[in-house]
C-alpha positions in Angstrom: -1.1 19.7 8.8 2.3 18.1 9.5 3.6 15.4 7.1 7.2 15.0 8.0 8.0 13.5 11.4 11.6 13.9 12.6 11.2 10.9 14.9 10.6 8.7 11.9 13.7 9.9 10.0 16.8 7.7 10.1 20.0 9.7 9.9 22.4 9.0 7.0 25.2 8.3 9.5 23.7 4.9 10.2 25.5 3.4 7.1 26.5 0.2 8.8 22.9 -1.0 8.6 21.7 0.5 5.3 22.2 2.8 2.3 19.6 5.3 1.2 20.6 7.3 -1.8 21.0 7.4 -5.6 21.5 4.5 -7.9 24.5 6.3 -9.4 26.2 6.2 -5.9 26.3 2.4 -5.8 29.3 0.2 -6.7 29.1 -1.9 -9.8 28.2 -5.1 -8.0 25.3 -3.4 -6.3 24.2 -1.7 -9.5 24.0 -5.1 -11.3 21.7 -6.5 -8.6 19.5 -3.4 -8.9 19.4 -3.6 -12.7 18.2 -7.2 -12.4 15.3 -6.1 -10.2 14.3 -2.9 -11.9 12.1 -4.3 -14.7 10.3 -7.1 -12.8 6.6 -7.5 -12.2 4.0 -4.8 -11.8 6.7 -2.1 -11.4 8.5 -3.1 -14.6 7.8 -3.4 -18.3 5.3 -6.2 -17.7 3.2 -3.9 -15.4 1.5 -2.1 -18.3 1.5 1.5 -19.6 2.2 3.5 -16.5 5.3 1.5 -15.3 6.6 1.7 -18.9 6.0 5.5 -18.9 7.8 5.7 -15.6 10.9 3.8 -16.9 11.0 5.9 -20.1 11.2 9.2 -18.2 13.5 8.4 -15.3 16.6 10.5 -14.6 17.6 8.7 -11.4 16.5 5.9 -9.2 16.3 6.1 -5.4 17.7 3.0 -3.6 17.2 1.7 -0.1 19.7 -1.1 0.6 19.3 -2.8 3.9 22.3 -5.0 4.7 22.3 -8.6 5.8 21.5 -9.3 9.5 20.6 -5.7 10.1 17.8 -5.0 12.6 16.6 -1.5 12.2 14.4 -0.6 15.2 13.0 2.8 14.1 10.9 3.3 10.9 12.6 4.7 7.8 10.3 7.4 6.2 10.7 8.2 2.5 8.7 11.3 1.6 7.6 12.1 -1.9 6.5 15.7 -1.8 5.2 17.4 -5.0 3.9 20.9 -5.8 3.2 23.1 -8.8 2.3 26.7 -9.4 0.0 26.9 -12.5 0.9 24.3 -15.0 0.1 20.6 -14.1 3.1 18.3 -14.5 3.8 14.6 -14.7 6.3 13.3 -12.1 7.9 9.9 -12.6 10.0 8.5 -9.7 11.2 5.0 -8.9 12.3 3.4 -5.6 14.1 0.1 -5.3 14.4 -1.6 -1.9 16.7 -4.5 -1.3 16.4 -6.2 2.1 19.2 -8.7 2.4 19.2 -12.0 4.3 17.9 -12.0 7.8 17.3 -8.2 7.9 14.4 -6.5 9.6 13.0 -3.0 9.0 9.9 -0.8 8.9 9.7 1.4 5.8 7.2 4.2 5.1 6.6 5.5 1.6 4.6 8.7 2.0 3.2 10.8 -0.9 2.0 14.3 -0.2 1.2 17.5 -2.2 1.2 21.1 -1.2 -1.9 23.3 -1.1 -4.1 22.8 -4.2 -1.3 21.6 -6.5 -2.2 19.8 -9.7 0.2 17.0 -10.8 0.3 13.4 -11.9 2.5 11.3 -9.5 3.5 8.2 -11.4 5.6 6.1 -9.0 7.0 2.6 -9.1 8.5 0.6 -6.3 10.4 -2.7 -6.5 11.1 -4.7 -3.3 13.3 -7.7 -2.8 12.8 -9.5 0.6 15.6 -12.0 0.8 15.7 -15.2 2.8 14.5 -14.9 6.4 14.1 -11.1 6.1 11.1 -9.4 7.8 9.8 -6.1 6.4 6.8 -3.9 7.3 6.0 -1.6 4.4 3.5 1.3 4.7 2.2 3.2 1.6 0.5 6.5 2.4 -1.3 8.6 -0.2 -2.1 12.2 1.0 -1.8 14.1 -2.2 -4.2 17.0 -2.8 -7.6 16.3 -4.3 -6.6 18.1 -7.6 -3.7 15.7 -8.1 -3.6 12.1 -9.1 -1.4 9.4 -7.6 -0.5 6.1 -9.3 1.7 3.5 -7.4 2.9 0.3 -9.1 4.6 -2.0 -6.7 6.2 -5.4 -7.0 7.6 -7.5 -4.1 9.8 -10.6 -4.5 9.7 -12.8 -1.4 12.4 -15.4 -0.9 12.6 -18.5 1.4 11.3 -17.9 4.9 10.8 -14.2 4.4 7.9 -12.1 5.8 6.3 -9.1 4.2 3.6 -7.0 5.8 2.1 -4.4 3.4 -0.3 -1.7 4.7 -1.8 1.0 2.4 -3.8 4.1 3.4 -5.2 6.2 0.5 -7.0 9.5 1.1 -5.8 11.8 -1.6 -6.1 12.5 -5.4 -9.1 12.9 -7.6 -7.8 9.7 -9.2 -5.6 7.2 -7.4 -4.4 3.7 -8.2 -2.4 1.0 -6.5 -1.2 -1.9 -8.6 0.4 -4.4 -6.3 2.1 -7.7 -7.2 3.6 -10.1 -4.7 5.5 -13.3 -5.7 6.1 -15.8 -3.0 9.3 -17.3 -4.4 10.5 -19.5 -1.6 9.3 -22.2 0.8 7.7 -20.8 4.0 7.4 -17.2 2.7 4.4 -15.2 3.9 2.7 -11.9 3.3 0.0 -9.9 5.0 -1.7 -7.2 2.9 -4.1 -4.6 4.5 -5.5 -1.5 3.0 -7.9 1.3 3.8 -9.3 3.8 1.2 -11.4 6.8 2.0 -13.2 8.2 -1.1 -15.4 11.3 -1.2 -16.8 14.0 -3.5 -16.1 12.6 -7.1 -12.9 10.8 -6.3 -12.0 7.5 -7.9 -9.7 5.0 -6.1 -8.6 1.8 -7.8 -6.8 -1.1 -6.1 -5.5 -3.9 -8.2 -3.5 -6.7 -6.5 -1.9 -10.1 -7.4 -0.5 -12.5 -4.9 1.1 -15.5 -6.5 2.0 -18.7 -4.5 4.9 -20.1 -6.5 6.4 -22.4 -3.9 5.0 -24.8 -1.2 4.2 -24.0 2.4 3.5 -20.3 1.8 0.8 -18.2 3.5 -0.9 -15.0 2.5 -3.8 -12.9 3.8 -5.5 -9.8 2.5 -8.0 -7.4 4.0 -9.2 -4.3 2.1 -11.6 -1.7 3.6 -13.2 1.0 1.4 -15.1 3.9 2.9 -17.1 5.8 0.2 -19.2 8.9 0.4 -20.8 11.5 -1.9 -20.2 10.5 -5.5 -17.0 8.6 -4.8 -16.1 5.4 -6.6 -13.9 2.6 -5.2 -12.6 -0.3 -7.2 -11.0 -3.5 -5.9 -9.7 -6.3 -8.1 -7.7 -8.8 -6.1 -6.3 -12.0 -7.5 -4.7 -14.8 -5.5 -2.9 -17.5 -7.6 -1.9 -20.9 -6.4 0.4 -22.5 -9.0 1.0 -26.2 -9.6 3.4 -27.6 -7.0 2.6 -24.9 -4.4 1.1 -27.5 -2.0 0.0 -26.7 1.6 -0.8 -23.2 0.7 -2.9 -21.1 3.1 -4.6 -18.0 1.8 -7.5 -15.7 2.7 -8.8 -12.6 1.1 -11.6 -10.2 2.0 -12.8 -6.9 0.8 -15.3 -4.8 2.9 -16.9 -1.7 1.7 -19.1 0.9 3.5 -21.3 3.2 1.4 -22.3 6.4 3.1 -24.5 7.9 0.4 -27.0 6.9 -2.2 -24.6 8.0 -5.0 -21.5 6.3 -3.8 -20.3 3.3 -5.7 -18.0 0.3 -5.3 -16.9 -2.5 -7.7 -15.3 -5.4 -5.8 -13.8 -8.4 -7.7 -12.0 -10.9 -5.5 -10.5 -13.7 -7.7 -9.1 -17.0 -6.7 -7.1 -19.2 -9.1 -6.1 -22.6 -7.8 -4.0 -25.2 -9.7 -3.3 -27.4 -6.7 -5.5 -29.7 -4.5 -3.7 -29.5 -1.1 -4.6 -25.9 -0.2 -6.7 -23.9 2.3 -8.0 -20.8 0.6 -11.0 -18.5 1.1 -12.1 -15.2 -0.5 -15.1 -12.9 -0.2 -16.5 -9.4 -0.5 -19.2 -7.5 1.5 -20.9 -4.2 0.7 -23.2 -2.4 3.2 -24.3 0.9 4.6 -24.5 1.9 8.2 -26.3 -0.6 10.4 -29.7 0.9 11.3 -30.0 -1.3 14.4 -26.6 0.0 15.7 -27.7 3.6 15.0 -30.9 3.0 16.9 -28.9 1.6 19.8 -26.8 4.8 20.0 -29.9 7.0 19.7 -31.6 5.1 22.5 -28.6 5.9 24.7 -29.0 9.6 24.0 -26.2 9.9 21.5 -27.0 12.3 18.6 -27.5 10.6 15.2 -24.6 12.5 13.6 -22.2 11.5 16.4 -23.4 7.9 16.1 -22.8 7.9 12.3 -19.3 9.3 12.9 -18.4 6.7 15.6 -19.6 3.8 13.4 -17.7 5.1 10.4 -14.4 5.7 12.1 -14.7 2.3 13.8 -15.0 0.6 10.4 -11.4 1.5 9.5 -9.8 2.0 12.9 -8.4 -1.6 13.1 -6.2 -0.9 10.1 -5.2 2.7 10.9 -4.1 1.7 14.4 -1.4 -0.6 13.0 0.5 2.4 11.6 3.5 3.9 13.5 2.2 6.2 16.3 3.0 9.5 14.6 1.3 8.5 11.3 -1.6 7.0 13.2 -2.4 10.3 14.9 -1.9 12.3 11.7 -4.1 10.1 9.5 -6.7 9.8 12.2 -7.0 13.6 12.1 -7.3 13.4 8.3 -10.0 10.7 8.5 -12.0 12.7 11.1 -11.9 15.8 8.8 -13.0 13.8 5.8 -15.9 12.1 7.5 -17.2 15.3 9.2 -16.8 17.4 6.0 
């Protein structure tokens, strides 16, 4: 199966728009800005044990620096590929993304593993979305089922900025996403969407925090979990509206589809409001395949297994389709394989 797509790769020669390289290659002014970001939020020392473990074991930091007023048309794909022979290893890696004022880009952070490699991928990502910047960020987990993948991510959104976050998690016997978003400017907005496919005895854990710290901000979140066999999915999503963040608009929803009697989901949407002038909703649904819909397919001569497959793939298709074309096709193949297996 192909993981790297040349059409998604931006050449290093495009240095007028951005820099992608090592922290040690930056000038002192840029290093200072990066240092100020490195320890913040869920990806820093306040993010708990795993981000601290990450910071303590870093040799280098990868940096993506998108310059002010840059409009990058094609996606930038950053591939984290890991493999081992016999001895399981712990891999700690950190990515810092700075999107300066009025910039626009699509960024793909893609985690993969070769064959049946066993490893613990402990990654952190820090993102600054400056004033009026627009960023689409895709987090893809396709590590092997013998590996584990932890991603701790923090995004700082400034005035008038827009941040679209989409995660797709299929790999790892244990996977976790810890996401924190701070809306730190008037008229900032974020849209968070995620799809998780859990099978066999996999455990997938999604923790998110969206904090409205300024007035006139908007956020939305949709998480879809597809669980089969003895899989276990966990969603704990918190939306905070702080004092003074008036005219906030926020909605949050987690939908889970259980495909077996032994599959399990824990869904905990949380809403904390310290302001009166807000429009906020949150909710959670858990279901199995609709028997009436299955009967409809059957009455039209469609075999029951085919009907189950169509309903299952349809459950997550609305999110998968928002990925760049190459990733959409690749992940659709992965989902088809997992569902049919």
